[in-house]
C-alpha positions as CSV (number, residue, x, y, z in Angstrom):
1,M,0.1,0.0,-0.2
2,T,3.0,2.3,0.6
3,E,4.7,2.0,-2.7
4,A,1.5,2.5,-4.5
5,L,1.0,5.3,-2.2
6,S,4.1,6.9,-3.4
7,N,3.8,5.9,-6.7
8,F,0.9,7.8,-6.7
9,E,2.6,11.1,-5.1
10,G,5.3,10.7,-7.6
11,L,3.1,10.7,-10.6
12,L,1.3,13.6,-9.2
13,R,4.2,15.8,-8.4
14,E,5.0,14.9,-12.0
15,A,1.9,16.1,-13.5
16,L,1.5,19.2,-11.4
17,A,5.3,20.3,-12.2
18,P,5.6,23.9,-13.8
19,V,6.0,24.0,-17.1
20,E,8.0,26.9,-18.3
21,P,6.1,29.1,-21.0
22,P,7.8,29.4,-24.2
23,A,10.1,32.7,-24.6
24,D,8.3,34.0,-27.6
25,L,4.9,34.0,-25.9
26,V,4.6,37.3,-24.6
27,E,5.3,38.9,-27.6
28,R,3.0,36.5,-30.1
29,L,0.4,37.5,-27.6
30,E,1.1,41.1,-27.9
31,V,0.7,40.9,-31.8
32,T,-2.5,39.1,-32.1
33,L,-4.2,41.0,-29.7
34,E,-3.1,44.1,-31.6
35,T,-4.3,42.7,-35.1
36,I,-7.6,41.7,-32.9
37,T,-7.6,45.3,-31.9
38,E,-7.0,46.3,-35.6
39,L,-9.7,44.1,-37.4
40,A,-12.0,45.2,-34.9
41,A,-11.8,48.9,-35.4
42,D,-11.7,48.7,-39.3
43,E,-15.0,46.4,-39.1
44,L,-16.4,49.1,-37.1
45,E,-15.4,52.1,-39.4
46,S,-16.6,50.2,-42.1
47,W,-20.2,50.3,-41.3
48,E,-22.2,53.1,-42.0
49,L,-24.8,54.8,-39.7
50,S,-27.5,54.0,-42.3
51,A,-27.1,49.8,-42.0
52,M,-27.3,50.5,-38.1
53,R,-31.3,51.5,-38.2
54,D,-32.6,47.4,-38.7
55,P,-31.4,45.7,-35.5
56,R,-30.5,42.7,-38.1
57,N,-27.2,44.5,-38.7
58,W,-26.2,44.6,-35.2
59,A,-24.2,41.4,-34.8
60,R,-21.1,42.2,-36.6
61,P,-20.4,45.6,-34.9
62,A,-21.8,45.0,-32.0
63,A,-19.0,41.7,-32.0
64,A,-16.3,44.0,-33.2
65,V,-16.7,46.0,-29.9
66,V,-16.9,43.2,-28.1
67,A,-13.4,41.7,-29.2
68,G,-11.8,44.6,-29.8
69,S,-12.6,46.3,-26.4
70,A,-11.4,42.6,-25.1
71,A,-8.3,42.7,-27.1
72,G,-7.7,46.1,-26.4
73,A,-7.8,46.0,-22.3
74,A,-5.6,42.9,-22.4
75,L,-3.6,44.4,-24.4
76,V,-3.0,47.2,-22.4
77,L,-2.6,45.2,-19.1
78,L,-0.3,42.9,-20.6
79,R,1.7,46.2,-21.6
80,A,1.5,47.8,-18.3
81,R,2.5,44.4,-16.1
82,R,5.9,44.2,-18.9
83,R,6.9,47.7,-17.7
84,A,5.9,46.8,-14.1
85,Q,8.0,43.9,-14.3
86,A,11.2,45.6,-15.7
87,A,11.8,48.3,-12.9
88,P,14.1,48.0,-11.3
89,Q,14.3,44.9,-8.1
90,G,14.9,47.5,-5.4
91,S,12.1,49.9,-6.8
92,R,9.2,51.1,-4.6
93,W,6.5,49.7,-6.5
94,R,8.0,46.1,-5.8
95,R,8.4,46.4,-2.4
96,A,4.7,48.2,-1.8
97,P,2.5,47.5,-4.8
98,F,-0.7,48.8,-3.2
99,D,-0.2,52.2,-2.1
100,R,-1.2,55.4,-3.4
101,S,1.5,56.3,-5.5
102,A,2.1,53.1,-7.0
103,A,-1.9,52.6,-8.1
104,E,-1.3,56.0,-9.4
105,R,1.7,55.1,-11.5
106,A,-0.4,52.3,-12.4
107,L,-2.9,54.4,-13.7
108,R,-0.9,56.6,-15.5
109,D,1.0,53.4,-17.3
110,L,-2.4,52.1,-18.2
111,E,-3.5,55.5,-19.9
112,R,0.1,55.9,-21.9
113,E,-0.8,52.2,-23.0
114,T,-4.3,53.3,-23.7
115,R,-3.4,56.3,-25.6
116,K,-0.4,54.7,-27.9
117,L,-3.0,51.7,-28.3
118,F,-6.1,54.0,-29.4
119,G,-4.9,56.7,-30.2
120,D,-7.2,59.6,-31.0
121,R,-9.4,57.0,-32.9
122,F,-11.9,56.8,-30.3
123,A,-11.4,60.5,-28.6
């Protein structure tokens, strides 16, 4: 019985071992999110307001809004997180992530990344 238990524990340890993601995962994810955001914006720009009177035409623009917003938000968060991780190890952000100045810096980073991503497109 103890041999079966130790074998089970070994198998469980192997199955739950951490797996390192591919080195280029962040870059691939960023490119994919940028592509989705741009495609959604292009889809929205191509629609004419006169076609929006019929509710049957609302599906594609609604899907574009949802997909573009989700991809854009994920891209902004991904870039802000990468910037925060690139901060020096002894920085204040690393020591006290929940103080007011860290929250303000995080909001400024999010705003900067949002402006970079969307620019004047939705202003």
